[in-house]
C-alpha positions as CSV (number, residue, x, y, z in Angstrom):
1,X,131.6,106.9,115.1
2,X,128.4,105.1,115.2
3,X,124.9,106.8,116.2
4,X,124.2,106.4,120.1
5,X,120.9,105.5,121.2
6,X,119.6,106.7,125.2
7,X,117.2,103.9,125.9
8,X,113.8,104.8,128.0
9,X,115.2,101.4,130.7
10,X,111.7,100.4,131.2
11,X,112.5,99.4,127.6
12,X,115.2,97.2,128.8
13,X,113.0,95.1,131.5
14,X,110.5,95.2,128.8
15,X,112.7,92.9,125.9
16,X,114.4,90.9,129.0
17,X,111.4,89.8,130.1
18,X,110.1,88.8,127.0
19,X,109.5,84.7,127.0
20,X,110.5,82.5,123.9
21,X,108.1,80.0,124.8
22,X,110.0,77.1,123.1
23,X,109.8,79.9,119.8
24,X,112.9,80.6,116.9
25,X,113.2,83.9,117.5
26,X,110.7,86.9,118.9
27,X,110.6,90.3,117.0
28,X,109.5,93.6,116.9
29,X,109.8,97.7,116.7
30,X,111.7,100.4,118.5
31,X,109.7,103.2,118.7
32,X,110.9,107.2,119.6
33,X,112.5,109.9,118.1
34,X,115.5,111.0,116.5
35,X,117.6,114.2,116.9
36,X,120.7,115.4,115.8
37,X,123.0,114.1,117.9
38,X,121.3,111.3,119.2
39,X,117.9,109.3,119.2
40,X,116.0,108.3,121.6
41,X,113.9,104.5,122.5
42,X,111.1,104.9,124.9
43,X,109.2,101.9,123.8
44,X,109.2,98.4,121.9
45,X,106.5,96.4,121.0
46,X,106.6,92.8,119.7
47,X,104.8,91.9,116.3
48,X,102.3,89.5,117.3
49,X,101.6,86.3,116.3
50,X,99.7,85.0,112.9
51,X,96.8,82.5,114.1
52,X,99.1,79.5,112.4
53,X,102.0,80.7,113.6
54,X,100.7,79.9,117.4
55,X,100.0,75.9,116.7
56,X,103.4,75.7,115.0
57,X,105.5,73.8,116.2
58,X,108.5,73.8,118.5
59,X,112.0,74.6,116.3
60,X,115.2,73.3,118.9
61,X,117.2,76.3,116.5
62,X,116.3,78.9,115.3
63,X,114.5,78.8,112.1
64,X,115.5,82.5,109.8
65,X,113.3,81.5,107.2
66,X,110.7,81.5,109.3
67,X,110.9,85.2,109.5
68,X,107.7,86.3,107.6
69,X,108.5,90.1,106.8
70,X,104.9,91.0,105.4
71,X,103.8,89.9,108.6
72,X,106.1,92.2,110.6
73,X,105.7,95.3,108.4
74,X,101.9,95.3,108.4
75,X,101.9,95.6,112.1
76,X,104.3,98.1,111.3
77,X,102.2,100.5,109.5
78,X,99.6,99.7,112.0
79,X,101.5,100.3,115.2
80,X,102.8,104.0,112.6
81,X,98.8,105.0,112.6
82,X,99.2,105.3,116.6
83,X,102.1,107.4,117.1
84,X,101.9,111.4,117.6
85,X,103.7,113.8,116.3
86,X,107.5,113.8,116.8
87,X,107.5,109.7,117.7
88,X,108.6,107.0,114.7
89,X,109.6,103.8,114.2
90,X,113.2,104.0,114.6
91,X,114.5,100.2,113.3
92,X,113.5,96.6,114.8
93,X,114.8,94.1,117.2
94,X,115.0,90.3,117.1
95,X,115.7,88.2,120.3
96,X,116.5,84.6,119.9
97,X,117.9,81.6,122.2
98,X,121.3,81.4,120.3
99,X,124.3,83.6,118.9
100,X,123.6,83.6,115.3
101,X,125.9,83.5,112.3
102,X,126.9,87.1,111.2
103,X,125.1,86.9,107.6
104,X,122.2,86.7,109.8
105,X,122.1,90.6,109.5
106,X,121.4,90.7,106.4
107,X,117.7,89.0,107.2
108,X,117.6,92.2,109.7
109,X,118.5,94.1,107.0
110,X,115.8,93.3,105.0
111,X,113.2,93.5,107.7
112,X,114.5,97.2,108.7
113,X,113.8,98.3,105.0
114,X,110.3,96.3,105.1
115,X,109.0,97.7,107.8
116,X,110.0,101.3,106.6
117,X,108.9,101.2,103.0
118,X,105.2,99.8,105.0
119,X,105.0,103.1,106.8
120,X,106.2,105.2,104.0
121,X,104.1,104.4,101.8
122,X,101.2,106.4,102.5
123,X,103.0,110.1,104.0
124,X,101.7,113.3,103.1
125,X,104.9,114.6,104.1
126,X,108.9,113.8,103.2
127,X,112.0,113.4,105.5
128,X,114.3,117.1,105.1
129,X,117.5,116.8,103.6
130,X,118.7,117.3,107.4
131,X,117.5,114.8,108.8
132,X,119.0,111.5,110.4
133,X,118.0,108.9,108.0
134,X,120.2,106.2,109.9
135,X,117.6,102.8,111.3
136,X,118.4,100.4,113.8
137,X,118.6,96.7,114.1
138,X,118.7,94.9,117.9
139,X,119.8,91.4,118.0
140,X,120.0,90.0,121.4
141,X,120.9,86.3,122.2
142,X,118.6,85.3,125.5
143,X,120.5,83.1,126.8
144,X,124.4,85.0,126.8
145,X,122.5,88.5,127.3
146,X,124.8,90.1,124.2
147,X,123.4,92.8,122.0
148,X,124.3,93.4,118.7
149,X,123.3,97.3,117.7
150,X,123.6,98.1,114.5
151,X,122.5,100.6,111.7
152,X,121.3,101.2,108.2
153,X,120.7,104.5,105.8
154,X,117.3,104.7,104.9
155,X,117.7,106.4,102.0
156,X,120.8,103.8,100.5
157,X,119.1,100.7,100.2
158,X,122.5,99.3,99.5
159,X,124.5,100.7,102.7
160,X,126.3,98.3,104.5
161,X,125.8,98.3,108.0
162,X,127.3,100.8,111.1
163,X,128.3,99.9,115.4
164,X,126.1,102.1,117.2
165,X,125.9,102.4,121.6
166,X,122.8,100.9,123.3
167,X,122.5,102.9,126.7
168,X,119.8,102.5,129.1
169,X,118.7,106.0,131.1
170,X,115.4,105.8,133.5
171,X,112.8,108.5,133.3
172,X,113.5,109.0,129.8
173,X,110.3,110.2,128.4
174,X,109.1,111.8,132.0
175,X,110.3,115.8,131.4
176,X,109.1,115.7,127.7
177,X,107.0,118.3,126.4
178,X,103.5,118.2,124.7
179,X,102.5,120.7,122.0
180,X,98.6,120.7,121.6
181,X,96.9,122.2,118.2
182,X,93.0,122.3,117.4
183,X,92.8,122.7,113.3
184,X,89.5,122.9,111.3
185,X,89.6,121.6,108.3
186,X,87.1,122.4,105.2
187,X,88.8,120.1,102.4
188,X,86.8,119.8,99.0
189,X,88.1,117.1,96.9
190,X,86.9,117.1,92.9
191,X,86.8,113.4,91.1
192,X,87.8,114.2,87.6
193,X,86.0,112.2,85.2
194,X,89.9,111.9,83.2
195,X,90.6,109.9,86.0
196,X,88.3,106.9,85.5
197,X,91.1,104.7,86.7
198,X,91.9,106.2,90.5
199,X,89.9,104.6,92.8
200,X,88.4,106.6,95.2
201,X,90.9,106.1,98.2
202,X,94.0,107.0,95.3
203,X,91.1,110.6,94.8
204,X,91.3,111.4,98.5
205,X,94.8,110.6,99.2
206,X,95.9,113.5,95.9
207,X,93.6,116.0,97.0
208,X,94.8,115.7,100.5
209,X,98.6,116.1,98.8
210,X,97.3,120.0,98.1
211,X,95.7,120.5,101.5
212,X,99.3,119.3,102.8
213,X,101.1,122.2,100.8
214,X,99.2,124.7,103.1
215,X,100.0,122.9,105.8
216,X,103.5,122.5,105.4
217,X,103.2,127.0,104.0
218,X,101.7,127.9,107.1
219,X,102.4,129.9,110.0
220,X,102.5,128.2,113.3
221,X,101.9,130.2,116.7
222,X,103.3,128.7,119.9
223,X,101.5,130.5,122.7
224,X,100.6,132.9,120.8
225,X,103.9,134.1,119.5
226,X,105.6,133.8,116.3
227,X,109.3,132.5,117.3
228,X,112.5,132.2,115.3
229,X,112.8,128.4,114.0
230,X,116.5,128.2,115.1
231,X,115.2,129.5,118.9
232,X,115.5,127.3,121.6
233,X,111.8,126.3,122.3
234,X,112.3,126.8,125.8
235,X,114.2,130.0,125.4
236,X,112.8,132.8,128.1
237,X,111.4,129.8,130.2
238,X,111.2,129.9,134.2
239,X,113.9,127.9,135.4
240,X,114.2,125.9,138.9
241,X,116.5,126.8,142.1
242,X,118.8,124.6,140.5
243,X,119.1,126.4,137.3
244,X,117.8,124.1,135.2
245,X,114.5,124.8,133.2
246,X,111.4,123.7,134.3
247,X,109.9,121.4,131.8
248,X,108.3,118.2,133.4
249,X,105.0,119.1,132.9
250,X,105.4,121.9,130.4
251,X,102.5,122.0,127.5
252,X,102.5,124.7,124.5
253,X,99.5,126.0,122.8
254,X,99.9,125.9,119.1
255,X,97.8,128.1,116.1
256,X,98.1,127.3,112.1
257,X,97.8,129.5,110.0
258,X,97.3,128.6,106.6
259,X,97.4,130.6,103.5
260,X,97.4,130.2,99.4
261,X,100.9,130.9,98.8
262,X,101.1,132.5,94.8
263,X,104.3,132.4,93.4
264,X,104.6,136.1,91.2
265,X,106.6,135.2,88.9
266,X,104.1,132.5,87.1
267,X,101.2,133.4,85.6
268,X,98.0,131.8,87.3
269,X,96.1,130.0,85.0
270,X,92.4,128.8,85.3
271,X,91.3,125.5,84.5
272,X,87.7,124.2,83.9
273,X,87.3,120.0,85.2
274,X,84.5,118.3,84.5
275,X,84.3,116.0,87.8
276,X,82.0,113.1,88.6
277,X,81.5,114.3,92.1
278,X,83.9,115.1,95.1
279,X,84.6,114.4,98.6
280,X,84.3,116.1,101.5
281,X,86.6,116.5,104.4
282,X,85.2,118.4,107.3
283,X,85.4,119.0,111.1
284,X,87.8,119.4,113.6
285,X,90.9,117.5,114.4
286,X,92.5,117.1,118.1
287,X,96.5,117.6,117.3
288,X,99.0,116.6,119.3
289,X,103.1,115.8,119.5
290,X,106.2,115.5,121.6
291,X,109.2,116.4,121.8
292,X,112.6,115.3,123.6
293,X,113.1,118.0,126.5
294,X,117.1,118.4,126.1
295,X,117.6,122.0,124.2
296,X,114.8,121.1,121.5
297,X,114.2,123.8,119.1
298,X,111.9,125.6,117.6
299,X,111.9,123.8,114.0
300,X,111.8,120.9,115.7
301,X,108.3,121.3,117.4
302,X,106.7,122.5,114.4
303,X,108.0,119.7,112.5
304,X,106.6,117.5,115.0
305,X,102.9,119.7,114.9
306,X,103.0,119.7,111.0
307,X,103.0,115.7,110.4
308,X,101.0,115.1,113.4
309,X,98.4,117.5,111.7
310,X,98.9,114.9,108.4
311,X,99.0,111.9,109.5
312,X,95.9,112.0,111.8
313,X,93.7,113.4,109.0
314,X,95.4,111.0,106.3
315,X,95.2,108.0,108.6
316,X,91.0,108.2,109.3
317,X,90.8,108.7,105.6
318,X,92.3,105.4,105.0
319,X,90.6,103.6,108.8
320,X,87.3,105.0,107.2
321,X,88.4,103.3,103.8
322,X,89.1,100.3,105.4
323,X,85.6,99.7,107.0
324,X,83.6,100.8,103.6
325,X,85.5,97.9,102.3
326,X,85.0,95.3,104.5
327,X,81.4,96.8,106.2
328,X,80.1,97.8,102.8
329,X,77.7,100.9,102.4
330,X,74.1,100.9,102.8
331,X,72.5,102.6,99.3
332,X,71.1,106.1,99.7
333,X,68.6,105.9,96.6
334,X,66.8,109.5,97.3
335,X,70.3,112.0,98.5
336,X,72.8,113.4,96.4
337,X,75.6,113.4,98.6
338,X,76.4,110.3,101.5
339,X,77.8,111.4,104.5
340,X,80.3,109.2,106.9
341,X,81.0,109.8,110.3
342,X,85.3,108.9,110.1
343,X,87.1,107.7,113.3
344,X,87.1,109.9,116.5
345,X,90.8,110.1,117.8
346,X,91.7,108.4,121.3
347,X,94.8,109.3,123.2
348,X,96.6,107.2,126.3
349,X,99.3,107.5,128.3
350,X,102.8,104.8,128.1
351,X,103.3,104.3,131.8
352,X,105.8,106.1,133.6
353,X,106.1,108.7,130.9
354,X,104.8,111.6,130.1
355,X,104.0,110.4,126.2
356,X,100.7,109.5,125.2
357,X,99.6,107.0,122.3
358,X,96.4,107.1,119.9
359,X,94.2,105.2,118.1
360,X,91.1,105.5,116.1
361,X,87.4,104.2,116.8
362,X,83.7,104.6,115.5
363,X,80.8,105.4,117.1
364,X,79.7,102.2,117.9
365,X,83.2,100.7,118.9
366,X,82.9,100.4,122.4
367,X,86.2,100.7,124.8
368,X,86.5,97.3,125.5
369,X,87.6,96.9,121.9
370,X,89.8,99.7,121.5
371,X,91.8,98.5,124.6
372,X,92.1,95.1,123.1
373,X,93.4,96.9,120.1
374,X,95.9,98.8,122.1
375,X,97.1,95.7,123.9
376,X,97.4,93.8,120.3
377,X,99.2,96.4,118.6
378,X,101.9,97.3,121.1
379,X,102.0,94.8,123.8
380,X,100.9,96.9,126.9
381,X,98.1,96.7,129.1
382,X,96.1,100.1,129.5
383,X,93.0,100.8,131.7
384,X,89.8,101.4,130.3
385,X,89.3,104.5,133.0
386,X,92.8,105.9,131.0
387,X,91.6,106.5,127.5
388,X,91.2,110.0,126.3
389,X,88.5,110.3,123.7
390,X,89.0,113.7,121.8
391,X,85.8,115.1,121.4
392,X,85.7,115.6,117.2
393,X,82.8,115.4,114.8
394,X,84.2,114.7,111.7
395,X,82.4,114.1,108.5
396,X,83.5,112.9,105.5
397,X,80.5,113.8,102.6
398,X,80.8,112.2,99.4
399,X,78.9,113.6,96.3
400,X,79.0,112.1,93.2
401,X,77.1,113.5,89.8
402,X,76.1,110.2,88.2
403,X,75.6,105.8,88.7
404,X,79.6,104.9,89.3
405,X,81.6,102.3,90.5
406,X,84.2,103.6,92.8
407,X,86.4,100.7,93.4
408,X,89.3,100.4,96.3
409,X,92.5,98.4,95.4
410,X,92.8,94.7,97.0
411,X,95.8,93.4,98.1
412,X,94.5,89.6,97.8
413,X,94.7,88.3,94.0
414,X,92.4,85.7,95.2
415,X,89.6,87.9,96.3
416,X,87.7,90.4,93.3
417,X,88.1,94.1,94.3
418,X,85.3,95.3,96.2
419,X,83.4,98.0,95.3
420,X,80.7,100.7,96.8
421,X,78.0,101.9,94.3
422,X,77.1,105.6,95.0
423,X,74.2,105.9,92.6
424,X,73.5,109.9,92.7
425,X,71.1,112.1,90.7
426,X,72.7,114.6,88.7
427,X,74.6,117.5,89.6
428,X,74.2,120.3,88.2
429,X,77.2,121.6,89.2
430,X,78.9,119.3,86.0
431,X,76.8,120.7,83.1
432,X,77.0,124.0,84.2
433,X,81.0,123.3,84.2
434,X,80.8,121.7,80.5
435,X,78.5,125.3,79.8
436,X,81.8,127.3,81.0
437,X,84.4,125.2,79.0
438,X,81.8,125.3,75.5
439,X,81.9,129.2,76.0
440,X,85.7,129.7,76.5
441,X,86.5,127.3,73.5
442,X,84.0,129.5,71.6
443,X,85.8,132.4,72.6
444,X,89.4,131.2,72.0
445,X,88.5,129.7,68.6
446,X,86.2,133.3,67.6
447,X,89.6,134.9,68.8
448,X,92.2,133.3,66.2
449,X,90.0,133.4,63.4
450,X,89.8,137.6,63.9
């Protein structure tokens, strides 16, 4: 028996209202949450057309060759940044005017795997063995209204299609539970001289990966208490007169206690590393996660919070690097440190839902620009007055010990790799590290000589 997808009724209305306007097809993303027994779809958004696609002539029949997997995957990568903890891209949909042959499923299958690869490429976390690994493909024929819903196992590139049930339900996410958390970070990332071939972006990701382990191993207090991970999240909550748990407006406060975990069975060794500079990330991060209200477990809630913490920090760094790549960095000759403000997080509600999406803005961006970006990415109208800006001051300090060029990856082979040049005075820390290394080598030489 295949999986069951419980779908918000407004998603069905959205899909049925999409007008092909003479296009061969329209594809997009399905967004929601997995659980052990069933999956929940609370949002659908079509992939925006490329500029050149807007000028294309109308096709009399669906032309599958024009399906741009790379463009759809890039859209998925952008949308994944806008999802708080607990939400995932569950799969893809496509709407056509005619029913299509069975081999069309191979095209949908490739699209689904391309989307999954794109959104997982820069994650700081991995799925557990117990988690659901199936993703859905949905084909809707606009003329016959026929729906074909199938799933594939993303852990198996050769997996075959399995049938799945697609069921609509009203007010699906109106009673979901939210978890809110503020994390104060101060992450120091050394830039090793032995990894000069690494870009600044890759060095930063390596440092964040080490920090991610502390977040994964942290202790999470929900409303001030440490709860057994297999317990019901709503255990002990008040009951309504009908015997149901009152969770329609329930929000949980989460605190994170991180600690350095050392394995007593292994001897710790200190290493001396000569660095060309460092990156320091510092500030308060507003995190938010959502879980369905159908007997959620504590472990599911904690996992959603963990992943939101990791996602929002990684996404901010990635957005900052993209901005530096596009706009360049002004030279600072008289300063040893360069400070950059990480983008602030913004939340906006999904109409008719307790769930909110998020986005990021720099200080000079207007609310109208953020609204337009929301509309372009998720294809839903929002109001400027509904934007909720999390008041955060976060900085990234890039400190270099010498004149270096930190290059960025370029995805366009026709364009040269752009660089930022950090022209900073020498850092005495490098000299000290070198002196310690020489002293350690001298002691070792003397010891073995004796």
